[in-house]
C-alpha positions as a Markdown table, in Angstrom:
| # | Residue | x | y | z |
|---|---|---|---|---|
| 1 | Unk | 57.0 | -23.5 | -31.8 |
| 2 | Unk | 55.3 | -23.4 | -35.2 |
| 3 | Unk | 54.5 | -27.2 | -34.9 |
| 4 | Unk | 52.8 | -26.7 | -31.5 |
| 5 | Unk | 50.7 | -23.9 | -33.0 |
| 6 | Unk | 49.5 | -26.1 | -35.8 |
| 7 | Unk | 48.6 | -28.9 | -33.4 |
| 8 | Unk | 46.7 | -26.4 | -31.2 |
| 9 | Unk | 44.8 | -25.2 | -34.2 |
| 10 | Unk | 43.9 | -28.7 | -35.3 |
| 11 | Unk | 42.6 | -29.5 | -31.8 |
| 12 | Unk | 40.6 | -26.3 | -31.6 |
| 13 | Unk | 39.1 | -27.0 | -35.0 |
| 14 | Unk | 38.1 | -30.6 | -34.0 |
| 15 | Unk | 36.5 | -29.3 | -30.8 |
| 16 | Unk | 34.6 | -26.7 | -32.7 |
| 17 | Unk | 33.5 | -29.3 | -35.3 |
| 18 | Unk | 32.2 | -31.7 | -32.6 |
| 19 | Unk | 30.4 | -28.8 | -30.7 |
| 20 | Unk | 28.7 | -27.5 | -33.8 |
| 21 | Unk | 27.8 | -31.0 | -35.0 |
| 22 | Unk | 25.4 | -31.3 | -32.1 |
| 23 | Unk | 23.3 | -28.4 | -33.3 |
| 24 | Unk | 23.9 | -28.9 | -37.1 |
| 25 | Unk | 24.3 | -32.6 | -38.1 |
| 26 | Unk | 24.9 | -31.6 | -41.7 |
| 27 | Unk | 28.0 | -29.6 | -40.9 |
| 28 | Unk | 31.3 | -30.7 | -42.6 |
| 29 | Unk | 34.8 | -30.7 | -41.1 |
| 30 | Unk | 36.0 | -28.9 | -44.3 |
| 31 | Unk | 33.5 | -26.1 | -43.6 |
| 32 | Unk | 34.8 | -25.7 | -40.1 |
| 33 | Unk | 38.4 | -25.8 | -41.4 |
| 34 | Unk | 37.5 | -22.9 | -43.7 |
| 35 | Unk | 36.0 | -20.9 | -40.8 |
| 36 | Unk | 39.0 | -21.6 | -38.5 |
| 37 | Unk | 41.6 | -21.0 | -41.3 |
| 38 | Unk | 42.9 | -24.5 | -41.0 |
| 39 | Unk | 44.3 | -26.6 | -43.8 |
| 40 | Unk | 41.8 | -29.4 | -44.7 |
| 41 | Unk | 44.7 | -31.6 | -45.8 |
| 42 | Unk | 46.7 | -31.1 | -42.6 |
| 43 | Unk | 43.5 | -31.5 | -40.5 |
| 44 | Unk | 42.7 | -34.8 | -42.3 |
| 45 | Unk | 46.1 | -36.1 | -41.4 |
| 46 | Unk | 45.8 | -34.9 | -37.8 |
| 47 | Unk | 42.4 | -36.5 | -37.4 |
| 48 | Unk | 43.7 | -39.8 | -38.7 |
| 49 | Unk | 46.8 | -39.8 | -36.6 |
| 50 | Unk | 44.8 | -39.1 | -33.4 |
| 51 | Unk | 42.2 | -41.9 | -34.1 |
| 52 | Unk | 39.3 | -39.6 | -34.7 |
| 53 | Unk | 36.7 | -40.1 | -37.4 |
| 54 | Unk | 34.1 | -37.8 | -38.8 |
| 55 | Unk | 31.8 | -40.7 | -39.4 |
| 56 | Unk | 32.1 | -41.9 | -35.8 |
| 57 | Unk | 31.6 | -38.3 | -34.5 |
| 58 | Unk | 28.4 | -38.0 | -36.6 |
| 59 | Unk | 27.2 | -41.4 | -35.5 |
| 60 | Unk | 27.8 | -40.6 | -31.8 |
| 61 | Unk | 25.6 | -37.5 | -32.2 |
| 62 | Unk | 22.7 | -39.6 | -33.6 |
| 63 | Unk | 23.2 | -42.4 | -31.0 |
| 64 | Unk | 24.6 | -41.0 | -27.8 |
| 65 | Unk | 27.2 | -43.1 | -25.9 |
| 66 | Unk | 25.6 | -46.0 | -24.0 |
| 67 | Unk | 22.4 | -45.9 | -26.0 |
| 68 | Unk | 21.8 | -49.0 | -28.0 |
| 69 | Unk | 20.6 | -48.3 | -31.6 |
| 70 | Unk | 17.0 | -49.6 | -32.0 |
| 71 | Unk | 15.8 | -51.6 | -35.0 |
| 72 | Unk | 12.2 | -50.9 | -33.9 |
| 73 | Unk | 10.2 | -48.0 | -35.2 |
| 74 | Unk | 7.6 | -46.3 | -33.1 |
| 75 | Unk | 4.3 | -45.9 | -34.9 |
| 76 | Unk | 2.5 | -42.7 | -33.9 |
| 77 | Unk | -1.3 | -42.7 | -33.9 |
| 78 | Unk | -3.3 | -40.3 | -36.0 |
| 79 | Unk | -4.8 | -37.4 | -34.1 |
| 80 | Unk | -8.5 | -38.4 | -34.3 |
| 81 | Unk | -9.6 | -41.7 | -36.0 |
| 82 | Unk | -13.1 | -40.5 | -36.7 |
| 83 | Unk | -13.8 | -42.9 | -39.6 |
| 84 | Unk | -13.7 | -46.1 | -37.7 |
| 85 | Unk | -15.3 | -45.2 | -34.4 |
| 86 | Unk | -17.7 | -48.2 | -34.6 |
| 87 | Unk | -14.8 | -50.7 | -35.0 |
| 88 | Unk | -12.3 | -49.0 | -32.6 |
| 89 | Unk | -10.4 | -51.5 | -30.4 |
| 90 | Unk | -8.3 | -50.7 | -27.3 |
| 91 | Unk | -5.7 | -52.6 | -25.4 |
| 92 | Unk | -4.8 | -55.2 | -28.0 |
| 93 | Unk | -2.0 | -57.7 | -27.4 |
| 94 | Unk | -1.1 | -60.1 | -30.2 |
| 95 | Unk | 1.4 | -62.9 | -29.8 |
| 96 | Unk | 2.5 | -64.5 | -33.0 |
| 97 | Unk | 3.7 | -68.1 | -33.5 |
| 98 | Unk | 7.3 | -66.9 | -33.6 |
| 99 | Unk | 6.9 | -65.5 | -30.0 |
| 100 | Unk | 6.8 | -61.9 | -31.1 |
| 101 | Unk | 4.3 | -59.9 | -29.1 |
| 102 | Unk | 2.7 | -56.7 | -30.4 |
| 103 | Unk | 0.8 | -54.4 | -28.1 |
| 104 | Unk | -1.6 | -51.8 | -29.7 |
| 105 | Unk | -3.1 | -49.1 | -27.5 |
| 106 | Unk | -5.9 | -48.3 | -29.9 |
| 107 | Unk | -6.7 | -49.1 | -33.5 |
| 108 | Unk | -9.6 | -50.0 | -35.8 |
| 109 | Unk | -10.3 | -53.7 | -36.5 |
| 110 | Unk | -9.3 | -53.5 | -40.2 |
| 111 | Unk | -5.9 | -52.1 | -39.4 |
| 112 | Unk | -5.3 | -54.8 | -36.8 |
| 113 | Unk | -6.2 | -57.5 | -39.3 |
| 114 | Unk | -3.8 | -55.9 | -41.8 |
| 115 | Unk | -1.0 | -55.9 | -39.3 |
| 116 | Unk | -1.5 | -59.6 | -38.6 |
| 117 | Unk | -1.7 | -60.4 | -42.3 |
| 118 | Unk | 1.5 | -58.5 | -43.1 |
| 119 | Unk | 3.4 | -60.0 | -40.3 |
| 120 | Unk | 2.3 | -63.6 | -40.9 |
| 121 | Unk | 2.8 | -63.4 | -44.7 |
| 122 | Unk | 5.3 | -65.8 | -46.3 |
| 123 | Unk | 5.9 | -65.9 | -50.1 |
| 124 | Unk | 2.7 | -63.9 | -50.6 |
| 125 | Unk | 0.4 | -66.3 | -48.7 |
| 126 | Unk | -0.9 | -66.0 | -45.1 |
| 127 | Unk | 0.5 | -68.5 | -42.6 |
| 128 | Unk | -2.6 | -68.4 | -40.4 |
| 129 | Unk | -5.9 | -69.7 | -41.6 |
């Protein structure tokens, strides 16, 4: 009877941890154990025996199941690029020698040139001339 109560408590603690993790990614399992009056040592053993992992739980919150983690970073435009109104370009598509294509909705000429220079740089020198 006492064994079943402990298993129940561990399960309830884990469920509360995963639920609160969604709204507070910095929450710890030890903190939830304290709130639920559950032994952190016993909880750790139960988590391990049942194949759960705090690291996997936190990773699943940041990357929902079925969503592939992206290695690309979305660059957000500034609100109003007033400085470069004369050199403002729109609808730019750049295809590099490697086959990589970059699409830019809007940007000033100097920034586009810097992007090209940074991408094509090898050992500190430009690949394009």
